[in-house]
N, CA and C atoms as a LAMMPS dump frame, in Angstrom:
ITEM: TIMESTEP
0
ITEM: NUMBER OF ATOMS
609
ITEM: BOX BOUNDS ff ff ff
-5.0000000000000000e+02 5.0000000000000000e+02
-5.0000000000000000e+02 5.0000000000000000e+02
-5.0000000000000000e+02 5.0000000000000000e+02
ITEM: ATOMS id mol type element x y z
1 1 1 N 0.862 -1.223 -0.395
2 1 2 C -0.028 0.064 0.193
3 1 3 C 1.146 1.156 0.282
4 2 1 N 0.555 2.161 -0.441
5 2 2 C 1.327 3.413 -0.776
6 2 3 C 1.09 4.426 0.333
7 3 1 N 2.29 5.26 0.698
8 3 2 C 2.192 5.635 2.267
9 3 3 C 0.953 6.508 1.978
10 4 1 N 1.268 7.581 1.15
11 4 2 C 0.337 8.477 1.306
12 4 3 C -1.372 8.233 0.381
13 5 1 N -1.469 7.302 0.329
14 5 2 C -3.007 6.863 -0.325
15 5 3 C -3.082 5.019 -0.545
16 6 1 N -4.35 4.8 -0.331
17 6 2 C -4.604 3.871 -0.457
18 6 3 C -5.457 3.477 -2.342
19 7 1 N -6.185 4.487 -2.224
20 7 2 C -6.544 4.097 -3.687
21 7 3 C -6.595 6.004 -4.855
22 8 1 N -6.76 5.699 -5.809
23 8 2 C -6.597 6.757 -6.535
24 8 3 C -7.656 7.621 -6.624
25 9 1 N -8.264 9.472 -7.187
26 9 2 C -9.62 9.249 -7.257
27 9 3 C -10.706 9.083 -7.893
28 10 1 N -9.915 8.439 -9.604
29 10 2 C -10.731 7.041 -10.219
30 10 3 C -11.126 6.197 -9.672
31 11 1 N -10.023 5.136 -8.758
32 11 2 C -10.967 4.402 -8.579
33 11 3 C -11.916 4.324 -7.69
34 12 1 N -12.26 5.372 -6.673
35 12 2 C -13.009 5.114 -5.648
36 12 3 C -14.913 5.007 -6.397
37 13 1 N -15.597 4.109 -6.223
38 13 2 C -16.638 4.751 -6.696
39 13 3 C -17.987 4.788 -5.626
40 14 1 N -19.171 4.012 -6.316
41 14 2 C -20.474 4.314 -5.217
42 14 3 C -20.339 2.753 -4.575
43 15 1 N -19.406 1.487 -5.064
44 15 2 C -19.302 0.73 -4.166
45 15 3 C -18.222 1.015 -3.044
46 16 1 N -17.882 1.971 -2.906
47 16 2 C -16.966 2.422 -1.632
48 16 3 C -17.911 2.862 -0.884
49 17 1 N -18.645 3.176 -0.713
50 17 2 C -19.413 3.983 -0.008
51 17 3 C -19.766 3.304 1.682
52 18 1 N -19.162 4.013 2.726
53 18 2 C -19.097 3.241 3.676
54 18 3 C -17.937 2.735 4.338
55 19 1 N -16.752 2.986 3.329
56 19 2 C -15.868 2.523 3.46
57 19 3 C -14.464 3.294 3.546
58 20 1 N -13.445 3.402 4.683
59 20 2 C -12.252 4.178 4.769
60 20 3 C -11.523 3.867 3.448
61 21 1 N -11.137 5.129 3.11
62 21 2 C -9.915 5.145 1.887
63 21 3 C -8.969 6.421 2.489
64 22 1 N -7.952 6.836 1.716
65 22 2 C -7.002 7.556 1.712
66 22 3 C -6.535 7.985 0.199
67 23 1 N -6.762 8.995 0.427
68 23 2 C -6.298 9.899 -1.299
69 23 3 C -5.661 10.821 -1.21
70 24 1 N -4.177 11.437 -2.211
71 24 2 C -3.601 12.112 -2.305
72 24 3 C -4.009 13.302 -3.624
73 25 1 N -3.626 13.983 -3.413
74 25 2 C -3.317 14.976 -4.308
75 25 3 C -3.071 16.574 -4.26
76 26 1 N -3.692 17.25 -5.357
77 26 2 C -3.416 19.206 -5.056
78 26 3 C -4.663 19.657 -5.193
79 27 1 N -4.5 20.457 -4.056
80 27 2 C -6.087 21.2 -3.727
81 27 3 C -6.621 22.23 -4.874
82 28 1 N -7.573 21.666 -5.701
83 28 2 C -7.527 22.251 -6.759
84 28 3 C -8.564 23.499 -6.167
85 29 1 N -9.431 23.154 -5.568
86 29 2 C -10.821 24.11 -5.277
87 29 3 C -11.349 24.58 -3.819
88 30 1 N -11.99 25.32 -3.229
89 30 2 C -12.188 25.24 -1.867
90 30 3 C -13.362 26.104 -2.001
91 31 1 N -14.395 25.519 -1.186
92 31 2 C -15.604 26.173 -1.181
93 31 3 C -16.26 26.618 0.858
94 32 1 N -16.103 27.445 1.011
95 32 2 C -16.335 27.475 2.99
96 32 3 C -18.36 28.281 2.688
97 33 1 N -18.779 27.404 3.397
98 33 2 C -20.089 27.673 3.588
99 33 3 C -20.114 27.818 4.908
100 34 1 N -19.378 28.217 5.822
101 34 2 C -19.844 28.8 7.47
102 34 3 C -19.998 27.263 7.988
103 35 1 N -18.718 26.572 8.618
104 35 2 C -18.676 25.656 9.569
105 35 3 C -18.226 24.294 8.937
106 36 1 N -18.931 24.55 7.358
107 36 2 C -18.568 22.945 6.462
108 36 3 C -17.818 23.9 5.494
109 37 1 N -16.513 23.03 5.127
110 37 2 C -15.778 22.821 4.092
111 37 3 C -15.508 22.375 3.197
112 38 1 N -15.489 22.411 1.948
113 38 2 C -15.717 21.336 0.96
114 38 3 C -14.228 21.801 0.177
115 39 1 N -13.574 20.926 0.064
116 39 2 C -12.336 20.708 -0.887
117 39 3 C -12.144 20.076 -2.504
118 40 1 N -11.9 20.317 -3.401
119 40 2 C -11.89 19.982 -4.674
120 40 3 C -10.237 18.884 -4.431
121 41 1 N -10.094 18.049 -4.333
122 41 2 C -8.559 17.149 -4.871
123 41 3 C -8.253 16.113 -5.485
124 42 1 N -7.558 16.98 -6.235
125 42 2 C -6.834 16.793 -7.765
126 42 3 C -5.77 15.825 -7.815
127 43 1 N -5.838 14.393 -8.061
128 43 2 C -4.814 13.869 -8.754
129 43 3 C -4.365 13.565 -9.885
130 44 1 N -3.669 12.642 -10.375
131 44 2 C -3.627 12.504 -12.083
132 44 3 C -5.091 11.838 -13.166
133 45 1 N -5.45 11.435 -11.721
134 45 2 C -6.554 10.53 -12.684
135 45 3 C -8.24 11.193 -12.686
136 46 1 N -8.353 12.086 -11.502
137 46 2 C -9.54 12.86 -11.326
138 46 3 C -9.541 12.958 -10.246
139 47 1 N -11.048 14.326 -9.837
140 47 2 C -10.979 14.655 -8.756
141 47 3 C -12.05 14.418 -7.799
142 48 1 N -12.024 14.55 -6.502
143 48 2 C -12.756 14.073 -5.714
144 48 3 C -12.499 15.038 -4.706
145 49 1 N -14.184 15.289 -4.529
146 49 2 C -15.095 16.278 -3.4
147 49 3 C -14.507 15.036 -1.716
148 50 1 N -13.536 16.381 -0.735
149 50 2 C -13.899 16.191 0.487
150 50 3 C -14.167 17.16 1.304
151 51 1 N -15.236 16.435 2.32
152 51 2 C -15.507 17.843 3.432
153 51 3 C -15.713 17.306 4.377
154 52 1 N -15.751 18.44 5.657
155 52 2 C -16.1 18.186 6.746
156 52 3 C -16.717 19.234 7.429
157 53 1 N -17.699 18.444 8.462
158 53 2 C -18.723 18.712 8.461
159 53 3 C -18.836 18.68 10.196
160 54 1 N -18.156 17.843 11.355
161 54 2 C -18.145 17.717 13.006
162 54 3 C -17.208 18.352 13.289
163 55 1 N -16.005 17.782 13.085
164 55 2 C -14.591 18.387 14.22
165 55 3 C -14.086 19.673 13.356
166 56 1 N -13.99 20.561 14.704
167 56 2 C -13.921 22.413 14.302
168 56 3 C -12.629 22.434 13.749
169 57 1 N -11.447 21.691 14.717
170 57 2 C -10.391 21.364 14.405
171 57 3 C -9.913 21.383 12.737
172 58 1 N -11.016 20.456 12.43
173 58 2 C -10.594 19.98 10.792
174 58 3 C -11.188 20.801 9.647
175 59 1 N -12.248 21.674 10.397
176 59 2 C -12.688 22.653 9.328
177 59 3 C -11.437 23.666 9.384
178 60 1 N -11.002 24.662 10.621
179 60 2 C -10.041 24.964 10.468
180 60 3 C -8.698 24.973 9.353
181 61 1 N -8.459 23.616 9.743
182 61 2 C -7.508 22.848 9.199
183 61 3 C -7.306 23.124 7.45
184 62 1 N -8.448 22.994 7.342
185 62 2 C -8.802 23.239 5.968
186 62 3 C -9.573 24.401 5.046
187 63 1 N -9.388 25.435 6.017
188 63 2 C -9.93 26.346 5.598
189 63 3 C -8.369 27.467 5.401
190 64 1 N -7.074 26.723 5.841
191 64 2 C -6.229 27.628 5.682
192 64 3 C -5.151 26.733 5.148
193 65 1 N -5.672 25.731 4.399
194 65 2 C -4.85 24.978 3.048
195 65 3 C -4.788 25.976 2.143
196 66 1 N -3.311 26.795 1.544
197 66 2 C -3.596 27.247 0.195
198 66 3 C -3.66 26.192 -0.828
199 67 1 N -4.327 27.074 -2.134
200 67 2 C -4.556 25.889 -3.068
201 67 3 C -3.645 25.147 -3.833
202 68 1 N -3.229 24.501 -4.264
203 68 2 C -2.271 23.758 -5.614
204 68 3 C -1.678 23.273 -4.342
205 69 1 N -1.33 23.355 -2.618
206 69 2 C -1.057 22.517 -2.067
207 69 3 C -1.323 21.117 -1.84
208 70 1 N -0.193 20.23 -1.571
209 70 2 C -0.521 18.57 -1.889
210 70 3 C -0.607 18.088 -1.177
211 71 1 N -1.385 17.158 -0.739
212 71 2 C -2.44 16.778 0.912
213 71 3 C -2.747 15.271 0.339
214 72 1 N -2.753 14.629 1.394
215 72 2 C -3.365 13.224 2.372
216 72 3 C -4.429 13.372 2.934
217 73 1 N -5.571 12.838 1.987
218 73 2 C -6.654 12.66 2.943
219 73 3 C -7.004 10.85 3.076
220 74 1 N -7.339 11.182 4.657
221 74 2 C -8.36 10.078 4.8
222 74 3 C -9.243 10.308 5.476
223 75 1 N -10.57 9.172 5.334
224 75 2 C -11.785 9.405 5.54
225 75 3 C -12.891 8.371 5.09
226 76 1 N -13.851 8.769 5.404
227 76 2 C -15.008 7.73 4.806
228 76 3 C -15.462 8.089 3.49
229 77 1 N -15.968 7.626 2.798
230 77 2 C -17.09 7.701 1.703
231 77 3 C -18.574 7.713 1.838
232 78 1 N -19.017 9.146 1.901
233 78 2 C -19.97 8.872 1.589
234 78 3 C -21.353 9.289 0.064
235 79 1 N -22.539 8.884 0.516
236 79 2 C -22.622 9.141 -1.122
237 79 3 C -23.465 10.585 -0.661
238 80 1 N -23.72 11.211 -2.315
239 80 2 C -24.168 12.745 -2.029
240 80 3 C -25.215 13.068 -2.052
241 81 1 N -26.378 13.866 -1.258
242 81 2 C -27.284 14.405 -2.114
243 81 3 C -27.746 14.356 -3.033
244 82 1 N -29.156 14.292 -3.441
245 82 2 C -29.121 14.499 -4.555
246 82 3 C -29.185 15.685 -5.519
247 83 1 N -29.181 16.582 -4.428
248 83 2 C -29.075 18.081 -4.879
249 83 3 C -27.742 18.867 -4.961
250 84 1 N -26.624 17.561 -4.681
251 84 2 C -25.225 18.167 -4.91
252 84 3 C -24.314 17.166 -5.835
253 85 1 N -24.758 16.225 -6.439
254 85 2 C -24.454 15.402 -7.226
255 85 3 C -23.692 15.915 -8.285
256 86 1 N -23.066 15.853 -8.791
257 86 2 C -22.125 16.672 -9.912
258 86 3 C -21.815 15.746 -10.995
259 87 1 N -22.635 15.726 -11.857
260 87 2 C -22.692 15.104 -13.639
261 87 3 C -21.451 15.104 -13.923
262 88 1 N -20.681 16.01 -13.997
263 88 2 C -19.418 16.849 -14.731
264 88 3 C -18.011 15.526 -14.347
265 89 1 N -18.193 15.37 -13.711
266 89 2 C -16.975 14.285 -12.74
267 89 3 C -17.335 13.084 -12.261
268 90 1 N -16.21 11.927 -12.423
269 90 2 C -16.375 10.45 -12.616
270 90 3 C -17.185 10.178 -10.913
271 91 1 N -16.698 11.288 -10.208
272 91 2 C -17.032 10.928 -8.811
273 91 3 C -17.939 11.754 -8.273
274 92 1 N -18.981 12.406 -8.834
275 92 2 C -19.974 13.111 -8.423
276 92 3 C -20.886 12.599 -7.892
277 93 1 N -21.035 11.638 -7.582
278 93 2 C -21.982 11.099 -6.3
279 93 3 C -21.411 10.752 -5.317
280 94 1 N -20.385 10.834 -4.958
281 94 2 C -19.784 10.142 -3.411
282 94 3 C -19.212 11.792 -3.344
283 95 1 N -19.013 11.477 -1.799
284 95 2 C -17.647 12.299 -1.325
285 95 3 C -17.042 11.932 -0.412
286 96 1 N -15.612 12.385 0.275
287 96 2 C -15.283 11.787 1.097
288 96 3 C -14.817 12.757 2.591
289 97 1 N -15.801 11.898 3.254
290 97 2 C -15.753 12.87 4.784
291 97 3 C -14.485 12.836 5.418
292 98 1 N -13.767 13.621 6.301
293 98 2 C -12.645 14.055 6.615
294 98 3 C -12.5 13.357 7.319
295 99 1 N -11.368 12.54 8.456
296 99 2 C -11.394 11.694 9.1
297 99 3 C -9.239 12.374 9.83
298 100 1 N -8.921 12.804 8.773
299 100 2 C -7.474 12.882 9.611
300 100 3 C -7.158 13.547 7.647
301 101 1 N -6.41 14.657 7.971
302 101 2 C -5.444 15.261 6.269
303 101 3 C -3.887 15.509 6.956
304 102 1 N -3.319 15.509 5.965
305 102 2 C -1.504 15.584 6.061
306 102 3 C -1.378 16.497 5.175
307 103 1 N -0.819 17.766 5.291
308 103 2 C -0.303 18.493 4.353
309 103 3 C 1.042 17.593 3.831
310 104 1 N 1.165 17.238 2.629
311 104 2 C 2.343 16.853 2.314
312 104 3 C 3.45 17.726 1.369
313 105 1 N 2.481 19.162 1.026
314 105 2 C 3.925 20.382 0.063
315 105 3 C 2.832 21.239 0.671
316 106 1 N 3.146 22.545 1.418
317 106 2 C 2.242 23.804 1.162
318 106 3 C 2.817 24.815 0.489
319 107 1 N 1.586 24.979 -0.62
320 107 2 C 2.198 26.069 -1.186
321 107 3 C 2.368 27.366 -0.617
322 108 1 N 3.735 28.154 -0.859
323 108 2 C 4.572 29.387 -0.535
324 108 3 C 4.177 30.545 -0.882
325 109 1 N 4.166 30.536 -2.53
326 109 2 C 3.365 31.771 -2.724
327 109 3 C 2.393 31.543 -3.458
328 110 1 N 2.308 33.046 -3.777
329 110 2 C 0.606 33.253 -4.961
330 110 3 C 0.947 32.967 -6.208
331 111 1 N 0.242 31.783 -6.371
332 111 2 C -0.193 31.489 -8.059
333 111 3 C 0.593 33.004 -8.922
334 112 1 N 1.116 32.687 -10.137
335 112 2 C 1.056 33.41 -11.311
336 112 3 C -0.026 33.46 -11.878
337 113 1 N -0.899 32.185 -12.348
338 113 2 C -1.928 32.294 -12.784
339 113 3 C -2.906 31.492 -12.674
340 114 1 N -4.082 31.314 -12.505
341 114 2 C -4.782 30.157 -11.904
342 114 3 C -5.152 28.559 -12.879
343 115 1 N -4.674 27.445 -12.095
344 115 2 C -4.705 26.458 -12.438
345 115 3 C -5.824 25.378 -13.233
346 116 1 N -7.357 25.991 -12.54
347 116 2 C -8.031 25.796 -12.495
348 116 3 C -9.305 25.928 -13.478
349 117 1 N -9.171 27.627 -14.12
350 117 2 C -9.864 28.286 -15.17
351 117 3 C -8.774 27.879 -16.559
352 118 1 N -9.886 27.024 -17.03
353 118 2 C -9.131 26.692 -18.404
354 118 3 C -8.961 27.676 -19.301
355 119 1 N -10.135 28.939 -19.538
356 119 2 C -10.542 30.083 -20.078
357 119 3 C -9.622 30.589 -19.704
358 120 1 N -8.978 30.729 -18.564
359 120 2 C -8.182 31.712 -18.803
360 120 3 C -6.968 32.129 -19.602
361 121 1 N -6.855 33.551 -20.154
362 121 2 C -5.754 33.701 -21.151
363 121 3 C -4.486 34.121 -20.551
364 122 1 N -3.429 33.265 -20.703
365 122 2 C -2.145 33.729 -19.886
366 122 3 C -1.385 33.812 -20.717
367 123 1 N -0.359 35.036 -20.405
368 123 2 C 0.963 35.301 -21.443
369 123 3 C 1.913 33.831 -21.557
370 124 1 N 2.478 33.614 -22.758
371 124 2 C 2.901 32.828 -23.043
372 124 3 C 4.206 32.38 -22.536
373 125 1 N 4.917 33.608 -22.319
374 125 2 C 6.425 33.969 -21.406
375 125 3 C 6.495 33.27 -19.975
376 126 1 N 5.001 33.933 -19.423
377 126 2 C 4.372 33.41 -18.192
378 126 3 C 4.155 31.871 -18.385
379 127 1 N 3.744 31.545 -18.845
380 127 2 C 3.3 29.5 -19.157
381 127 3 C 4.677 29.23 -18.856
382 128 1 N 5.463 29.796 -19.839
383 128 2 C 6.728 28.797 -20.227
384 128 3 C 7.741 29.341 -18.934
385 129 1 N 7.555 30.19 -17.763
386 129 2 C 8.425 30.692 -17.125
387 129 3 C 7.948 29.65 -15.902
388 130 1 N 6.611 29.126 -16.082
389 130 2 C 6.126 28.619 -14.552
390 130 3 C 5.519 27.262 -15.408
391 131 1 N 6.487 26.449 -16.108
392 131 2 C 5.973 24.912 -17.018
393 131 3 C 5.245 24.58 -15.966
394 132 1 N 5.48 24.22 -14.442
395 132 2 C 5.823 23.007 -14.279
396 132 3 C 4.04 23.419 -13.811
397 133 1 N 3.489 24.608 -13.398
398 133 2 C 2.028 24.819 -13.065
399 133 3 C 1.275 25.16 -14.55
400 134 1 N 2.196 25.157 -15.758
401 134 2 C 0.882 25.52 -16.884
402 134 3 C 0.808 23.876 -16.511
403 135 1 N 1.597 22.754 -16.908
404 135 2 C 1.537 21.151 -17.193
405 135 3 C 0.129 20.991 -16.409
406 136 1 N 0.111 21.561 -15.026
407 136 2 C -1.347 20.879 -14.94
408 136 3 C -2.615 21.334 -15.054
409 137 1 N -2.499 22.321 -15.879
410 137 2 C -3.827 22.328 -16.266
411 137 3 C -4.401 21.546 -17.087
412 138 1 N -5.792 20.88 -17.323
413 138 2 C -6.314 20.08 -17.835
414 138 3 C -6.475 19.67 -19.054
415 139 1 N -6.177 20.91 -19.972
416 139 2 C -6.28 20.664 -21.535
417 139 3 C -4.879 20.289 -21.559
418 140 1 N -3.659 20.872 -21.183
419 140 2 C -2.366 20.67 -21.262
420 140 3 C -2.327 19.017 -20.878
421 141 1 N -2.916 18.498 -19.853
422 141 2 C -2.531 16.955 -19.279
423 141 3 C -3.051 16.183 -20.195
424 142 1 N -4.496 16.204 -21.103
425 142 2 C -4.996 15.478 -21.906
426 142 3 C -4.26 15.441 -22.863
427 143 1 N -3.101 16.75 -23.562
428 143 2 C -2.796 16.443 -24.785
429 143 3 C -1.653 15.303 -24.775
430 144 1 N -1.528 15.747 -23.262
431 144 2 C 0.246 14.894 -22.628
432 144 3 C -0.331 13.649 -22.732
433 145 1 N -1.237 13.364 -22.493
434 145 2 C -2.064 11.72 -22.516
435 145 3 C -2.065 10.719 -23.48
436 146 1 N -2.839 11.985 -24.537
437 146 2 C -2.883 11.565 -25.888
438 146 3 C -1.724 11.238 -26.641
439 147 1 N -0.558 12.265 -26.322
440 147 2 C 0.65 12.093 -27.299
441 147 3 C 1.289 10.42 -26.736
442 148 1 N 1.126 10.171 -25.515
443 148 2 C 1.75 9.102 -24.877
444 148 3 C 0.651 8.058 -25.688
445 149 1 N -0.47 7.909 -25.711
446 149 2 C -0.986 6.966 -26.185
447 149 3 C -1.075 6.674 -27.357
448 150 1 N -0.691 7.813 -28.048
449 150 2 C -0.042 7.693 -29.592
450 150 3 C 1.323 6.751 -30.04
451 151 1 N 2.068 7.642 -29.556
452 151 2 C 3.037 6.927 -29.347
453 151 3 C 3.136 5.2 -28.869
454 152 1 N 2.717 5.23 -27.633
455 152 2 C 2.574 3.68 -27.361
456 152 3 C 2.019 2.776 -28.33
457 153 1 N 0.959 3.267 -29.401
458 153 2 C 0.146 2.518 -30.552
459 153 3 C 1.043 2.618 -31.314
460 154 1 N 1.689 2.795 -31.861
461 154 2 C 2.882 3.402 -33.155
462 154 3 C 4.415 2.252 -32.838
463 155 1 N 4.309 2.529 -31.105
464 155 2 C 5.721 1.398 -30.8
465 155 3 C 4.902 -0.023 -30.888
466 156 1 N 3.761 -0.36 -30.674
467 156 2 C 2.948 -1.737 -30.301
468 156 3 C 2.946 -2.102 -32.235
469 157 1 N 2.547 -1.283 -32.373
470 157 2 C 2.462 -1.898 -33.906
471 157 3 C 3.557 -2.075 -34.831
472 158 1 N 4.739 -1.538 -34.67
473 158 2 C 5.874 -1.74 -35.361
474 158 3 C 6.318 -2.654 -34.705
475 159 1 N 6.681 -2.935 -33.692
476 159 2 C 6.718 -4.505 -32.895
477 159 3 C 5.95 -5.519 -33.483
478 160 1 N 5.058 -5.403 -33.38
479 160 2 C 3.919 -6.111 -33.964
480 160 3 C 4.527 -6.796 -35.252
481 161 1 N 4.776 -5.913 -36.192
482 161 2 C 5.431 -6.418 -37.715
483 161 3 C 7.18 -6.319 -37.859
484 162 1 N 7.313 -6.807 -37.085
485 162 2 C 8.76 -7.02 -36.551
486 162 3 C 9.834 -6.132 -36.261
487 163 1 N 9.768 -4.46 -36.138
488 163 2 C 10.344 -3.838 -36.655
489 163 3 C 11.302 -3.786 -34.893
490 164 1 N 12.392 -3.341 -34.781
491 164 2 C 13.531 -3.634 -33.627
492 164 3 C 13.911 -2.282 -33.393
493 165 1 N 13.317 -1.613 -31.765
494 165 2 C 13.695 -0.553 -31.695
495 165 3 C 15.266 -0.198 -30.742
496 166 1 N 15.763 0.47 -31.356
497 166 2 C 17.187 0.493 -31.283
498 166 3 C 16.973 2.609 -30.699
499 167 1 N 18.65 2.383 -29.413
500 167 2 C 18.529 4.184 -29.52
501 167 3 C 20.28 3.959 -29.715
502 168 1 N 20.641 4.875 -30.321
503 168 2 C 21.776 5.821 -30.971
504 168 3 C 22.293 6.539 -29.818
505 169 1 N 23.87 6.401 -29.557
506 169 2 C 24.344 7.284 -28.913
507 169 3 C 23.748 9.004 -29.023
508 170 1 N 24.013 9.799 -27.698
509 170 2 C 23.078 11.169 -28.394
510 170 3 C 24.802 12.068 -27.601
511 171 1 N 25.25 12.801 -28.28
512 171 2 C 26.545 13.507 -27.982
513 171 3 C 26.303 15.039 -27.624
514 172 1 N 24.754 15.598 -27.609
515 172 2 C 24.38 16.654 -27.133
516 172 3 C 22.964 16.971 -26.762
517 173 1 N 22.794 17.269 -25.525
518 173 2 C 21.394 16.983 -24.919
519 173 3 C 20.525 18.502 -24.943
520 174 1 N 19.381 18.455 -25.775
521 174 2 C 18.56 19.386 -26.004
522 174 3 C 17.792 20.131 -24.859
523 175 1 N 17.701 21.436 -24.174
524 175 2 C 16.955 22.112 -22.976
525 175 3 C 15.14 21.91 -23.434
526 176 1 N 14.466 21.775 -22.849
527 176 2 C 13.35 21.308 -23.048
528 176 3 C 12.543 22.534 -23.924
529 177 1 N 12.732 23.646 -24.014
530 177 2 C 12.347 24.025 -24.636
531 177 3 C 12.658 24.296 -26.465
532 178 1 N 14.148 23.886 -26.454
533 178 2 C 14.941 23.643 -28.084
534 178 3 C 15.804 24.854 -28.045
535 179 1 N 16.124 25.686 -26.651
536 179 2 C 16.553 26.648 -26.817
537 179 3 C 18.267 26.437 -27.437
538 180 1 N 18.849 26.173 -26.113
539 180 2 C 19.879 25.014 -25.974
540 180 3 C 20.318 24.327 -26.237
541 181 1 N 21.672 23.485 -26.341
542 181 2 C 22.336 22.529 -26.545
543 181 3 C 23.438 22.359 -25.812
544 182 1 N 23.509 21.287 -24.975
545 182 2 C 24.328 21.249 -23.885
546 182 3 C 25.499 19.698 -24.665
547 183 1 N 26.702 20.253 -24.503
548 183 2 C 27.882 19.392 -25.061
549 183 3 C 28.081 18.496 -24.039
550 184 1 N 28.221 16.883 -24.352
551 184 2 C 28.562 15.628 -23.602
552 184 3 C 30.366 15.762 -23
553 185 1 N 30.621 16.363 -21.92
554 185 2 C 31.866 16.586 -21.233
555 185 3 C 32.804 14.922 -21.782
556 186 1 N 33.94 14.676 -21.978
557 186 2 C 34.634 13.561 -22.43
558 186 3 C 35.056 13.043 -20.657
559 187 1 N 35.06 11.819 -20.619
560 187 2 C 35.459 11.499 -18.918
561 187 3 C 36.983 11.045 -19.241
562 188 1 N 37.523 10.517 -20.612
563 188 2 C 38.65 10.414 -20.749
564 188 3 C 39.948 11.874 -20.374
565 189 1 N 38.993 12.327 -20.741
566 189 2 C 40.083 13.677 -21.695
567 189 3 C 39.6 15.083 -20.582
568 190 1 N 39.972 15.475 -19.33
569 190 2 C 39.72 16.319 -18.556
570 190 3 C 39.556 17.828 -19.612
571 191 1 N 38.378 18.717 -19.05
572 191 2 C 38.075 20.049 -19.617
573 191 3 C 37.586 19.806 -21.276
574 192 1 N 37.34 18.606 -22.331
575 192 2 C 37.017 18.476 -23.213
576 192 3 C 35.937 17.905 -23.444
577 193 1 N 34.695 18.217 -24.676
578 193 2 C 33.25 17.967 -24.743
579 193 3 C 33.637 17.094 -25.604
580 194 1 N 32.838 16.157 -26.092
581 194 2 C 32.681 15.113 -27.349
582 194 3 C 31.914 16.01 -28.443
583 195 1 N 32.595 16.104 -29.937
584 195 2 C 31.956 16.753 -30.744
585 195 3 C 31.557 15.985 -31.622
586 196 1 N 32.388 15.098 -32.037
587 196 2 C 31.955 13.379 -32.905
588 196 3 C 32.345 11.946 -31.878
589 197 1 N 32.18 11.179 -32.623
590 197 2 C 32.484 10.085 -32.217
591 197 3 C 34.028 9.545 -32.395
592 198 1 N 34.806 10.424 -32.6
593 198 2 C 35.778 10.613 -33.465
594 198 3 C 36.815 11.217 -32.65
595 199 1 N 36.447 12.102 -31.748
596 199 2 C 36.808 13.882 -31.808
597 199 3 C 36.453 14.652 -30.514
598 200 1 N 37.403 15.503 -30.109
599 200 2 C 37.412 16.483 -28.925
600 200 3 C 37.876 17.785 -29.09
601 201 1 N 37.268 18.581 -27.939
602 201 2 C 37.411 19.589 -28.513
603 201 3 C 37.543 20.403 -27.022
604 202 1 N 38.75 21.216 -26.881
605 202 2 C 38.571 22.125 -25.244
606 202 3 C 37.841 22.832 -25.467
607 203 1 N 37.233 23.223 -24.187
608 203 2 C 36.614 24.392 -23.748
609 203 3 C 37.175 25.013 -22.251
């Protein structure tokens, strides 16, 4: 069992009502209804609504957690009331009633842009500067998952037709955005880098 969770958000459904589970993820949204706190916790697979109605210390704790902090939440799965069902998410018929919450990583600074607002227009230079935040947005996450599935499909089809996949030596390493190339240092020749398979140059 994982130290911070027993299930992912997408693994929990109506069949878990009345059972204890532990989930972990980013705090995506918070709704304070005065004495009742709702948080949306997002992991790679989905979103789960967590709620605290009884323990004042837990309500106070949830109210102070900054958005995009990483938490581990343990509690009991409850069925939502009919008027609170959210058909937009896979876990929209259930919620997790909090019994224990652990902050794994607290957000220290204000976010440069909202992660949840998909329609929000953000400057490209800001998105590139905070790429690690930009990649948490749902549209980009879906793009990454689609790319992974396409590459996996192509690889499986090629292997099925008898192709062999090999990796050739790479003597330079490009930065993520392609702006810079980094030369590979030579292990046998101090202060030199490999320019080709058979030559070196001094730096």
